[in-house]
C-alpha positions in Angstrom: 77.2 87.2 61.0 75.1 87.9 57.9 74.5 91.9 58.0 71.4 92.4 56.2 69.8 95.8 54.9 66.3 96.1 54.4 64.8 98.1 51.7 61.4 98.6 51.3 58.7 101.4 51.5 56.0 99.2 53.0 55.8 99.6 56.6 53.9 96.3 57.1 56.2 94.3 55.0 59.4 95.8 56.7 58.1 94.7 60.3 57.0 91.2 59.2 60.8 90.9 57.6 62.3 92.6 61.0 60.3 89.8 62.9 61.1 86.8 60.9 64.8 87.8 60.7 65.2 88.6 64.3 64.6 84.6 64.9 67.7 84.0 63.2 70.9 84.1 65.6 73.3 84.6 62.7 71.3 87.6 60.9 71.9 91.6 61.9 69.8 94.0 60.3 72.7 97.0 59.8 69.8 99.5 58.6 66.6 99.9 56.8 65.5 102.5 53.8 62.3 103.2 52.0 63.8 104.5 48.4 66.5 103.5 45.6 68.4 106.7 46.2 68.9 106.2 50.1 70.1 102.9 49.5 72.5 103.3 47.1 74.0 105.7 50.1 73.6 102.9 52.5 75.0 100.1 50.8 78.3 102.1 50.1 78.4 102.9 53.9 77.2 99.9 55.6 78.9 97.5 53.0 76.0 94.7 54.2 76.5 91.0 53.4 72.7 91.3 52.1 70.2 93.4 50.9 66.3 92.0 51.3 65.0 94.4 49.0 61.3 95.2 47.5 61.2 94.9 43.4 59.5 98.2 43.1 60.8 101.3 44.8 59.4 105.0 44.7 62.1 106.2 42.5 63.5 103.2 40.6 63.1 99.7 40.3 64.8 97.4 42.7 66.6 95.6 39.9 67.8 99.1 38.2 69.1 99.5 41.9 71.4 96.7 42.1 72.7 97.4 38.7 73.7 100.8 39.2 77.5 101.8 38.7 77.4 103.6 42.1 77.8 100.1 43.7 81.3 99.4 44.1 80.8 96.0 45.3 77.3 94.5 45.1 76.0 92.4 48.2 73.9 89.4 47.7 70.1 90.1 47.1 67.1 88.6 47.9 64.1 90.3 46.0 60.6 90.4 47.6 57.6 91.2 45.4 53.9 91.5 45.8 53.9 89.3 42.2 56.6 87.0 40.1 56.3 90.2 37.6 60.0 90.7 38.1 61.0 87.2 38.2 62.7 87.0 35.0 64.8 89.8 35.3 65.9 88.9 38.8 67.1 85.7 37.6 68.9 87.5 35.1 70.4 89.6 37.4 71.8 86.5 39.6 69.9 87.2 42.8 70.1 84.6 45.7 66.0 84.1 45.7 62.8 85.8 44.9 60.2 85.8 47.4 56.6 86.9 46.9 54.9 89.1 49.8 53.5 88.4 52.1 56.9 86.7 53.7 56.6 83.3 54.2 59.0 81.8 57.3 59.4 78.7 55.1 60.7 80.1 51.8 62.8 82.9 54.0 64.5 80.2 55.7 65.4 78.7 52.3 66.9 81.6 50.9 68.9 82.4 54.0 70.2 79.1 53.5 71.1 79.6 50.0 72.8 82.8 51.3 74.7 81.1 53.9 76.3 78.7 51.3 77.3 81.6 49.0 78.7 83.2 51.9 80.4 80.1 53.4 81.6 79.7 49.7 83.3 83.4 49.8 85.1 82.5 53.0 87.2 79.9 51.3 88.1 82.1 48.5 91.4 84.3 48.9 88.8 87.1 48.7 86.0 89.3 47.3 88.4 91.8 46.0 87.4 95.1 46.4 86.8 97.1 42.6 88.4 100.1 44.5 91.8 98.3 44.5 91.4 97.6 40.5 90.1 101.4 39.9 93.4 102.3 42.0 95.8 100.6 39.9 94.2 101.5 36.5 94.0 105.1 37.3 97.4 105.1 38.6 98.8 104.5 35.3 100.6 101.6 36.0 100.5 100.4 32.5 101.7 103.1 30.2 99.4 104.2 26.9 100.7 104.2 23.7 99.0 107.7 23.5 96.3 109.2 25.6 92.9 109.4 23.5 92.1 112.4 21.6 88.4 111.8 22.5 85.8 109.4 24.5 85.4 107.8 21.6 87.5 105.1 19.7 87.8 104.0 16.0 87.0 100.6 15.3 87.3 99.0 11.5 84.2 97.7 10.2 84.7 96.1 6.6 86.4 99.1 4.5 84.8 101.8 6.9 85.6 103.1 10.4 83.1 103.6 13.2 83.5 105.7 16.1 82.2 103.9 19.6 81.6 105.5 22.8 84.0 104.3 25.2 81.1 104.2 28.3 79.2 102.0 26.0 81.7 99.2 25.5 81.0 96.8 28.4 83.4 94.0 27.3 85.5 93.3 23.8 85.8 89.2 22.9 87.5 87.7 20.1 85.8 84.7 18.7 86.8 83.4 15.2 87.5 85.8 12.5 85.9 88.5 14.4 86.1 91.0 17.4 82.7 91.1 19.2 82.3 94.3 20.8 79.5 94.0 23.4 77.7 97.2 24.2 75.7 98.3 27.3 72.7 98.4 25.1 72.8 94.7 24.7 73.9 95.3 20.9 77.1 93.0 19.7 79.4 95.0 17.1 81.3 92.7 14.7 84.8 94.5 13.8 87.6 92.9 11.7 90.3 94.6 13.9 92.3 92.2 15.8 91.4 92.3 19.7 95.4 93.6 19.9 94.7 96.6 17.5 91.7 97.1 19.7 93.6 97.3 22.7 96.3 99.6 21.7 93.5 102.3 20.9 91.7 101.9 24.2 92.9 104.2 27.4 94.5 102.0 30.1 92.8 103.9 32.8 89.5 102.4 31.9 90.1 99.0 30.2 91.6 95.8 31.2 92.8 92.8 29.3 92.2 89.8 31.1 92.4 87.1 28.8 94.0 86.5 25.4 90.1 86.8 24.1 88.8 89.2 26.6 88.8 93.1 27.4 86.7 94.3 29.9 85.6 97.9 31.0 86.7 98.3 34.3 84.1 100.9 35.0 81.1 98.1 34.3 82.7 95.5 36.9 80.7 94.7 39.8 83.5 92.3 41.7 86.8 90.4 41.3 86.8 87.1 43.4 90.1 85.6 43.9 90.8 81.8 44.3 94.3 81.0 44.6 95.9 81.8 41.2 92.7 82.5 39.4 90.4 85.4 39.3 86.7 85.6 38.3 85.8 88.9 36.9 82.1 89.6 37.2 80.6 92.7 35.3 77.3 94.7 36.1 75.0 92.7 33.8 75.8 89.3 35.7 78.5 87.7 33.4 81.6 86.5 34.8 85.2 85.7 33.1 88.3 83.9 34.2 91.4 85.5 33.9 93.7 83.5 31.4 97.1 82.0 32.3 99.3 84.2 30.9 97.1 87.6 32.2 96.6 86.5 35.5 99.8 88.5 36.7 98.4 91.5 35.1 94.9 91.0 36.7 96.9 89.9 40.2 99.1 93.3 40.1 96.2 95.3 39.6 94.4 94.1 42.4 97.3 93.4 45.0 99.8 96.3 44.3 97.1 98.7 43.9 98.8 102.3 44.7 101.4 100.7 46.6 103.7 100.2 44.0 105.0 98.7 40.2 104.8 95.5 39.3 108.0 93.8 40.2 109.9 93.0 36.9 110.6 89.4 38.3 106.9 88.7 37.6 105.8 90.0 35.0 104.7 87.1 32.4 104.9 88.7 28.9 101.8 87.5 26.5 102.3 84.5 24.6 102.0 84.3 20.9 98.1 84.2 20.5 96.2 81.9 18.1 92.9 83.5 18.2 92.6 86.5 16.4 95.3 88.6 18.0 
């Protein structure tokens, strides 16, 4: 059964969507709301599989809503809109489909087919891991920091000078060639001469997790984590995704599975190997 939440402030559009979805035996509309604030509350409360959402809401755009850090586990999204104005942003946000109003029954069925395909794929994975489990692990301090951060900024080397970078503005960090690229929430990419291991030591472990020899992610910008056998795919709130590295999968797995339950068994720990990529 597909549990759907309708988000639209147009009663006529809502009625049409309800009528068309009622014809689908495997779709259950679990709730309706007319603005983004109410939608954020219902998404967390109801945990729907999918959102059928108007692109323009009274208090925020639909795309702002689905990128909100208040959503711990983003549902699949079908955007509905009066024009194609937001189509490019919707594609970049990795939505299932973009439907023009008034809803065409054939296009709606095509969107539902895509949605079913994604949910079927998820059913064969080990699980779409709740972000709560990852946050519990990190906030419980199972990995001991070298030293507590003195502020909400971290010094990063740029040539012969250091720049203090706001932690919340760092989405992820990636080693590439002779540089470490710091990807900011503004879209800016900073190129540091520090090694990625040097930067890792400066970061608070309550907020940052190294998932690959060349990747550190800010867990506050993680949308969801998907598990498939022994591999993990970490999806960020801007739609980017990363696979866990071989030598780091135990660290990621421990963060996801153990949570508050206990410490990682010593026998299962895999120490990082010597790194060839700007370690």
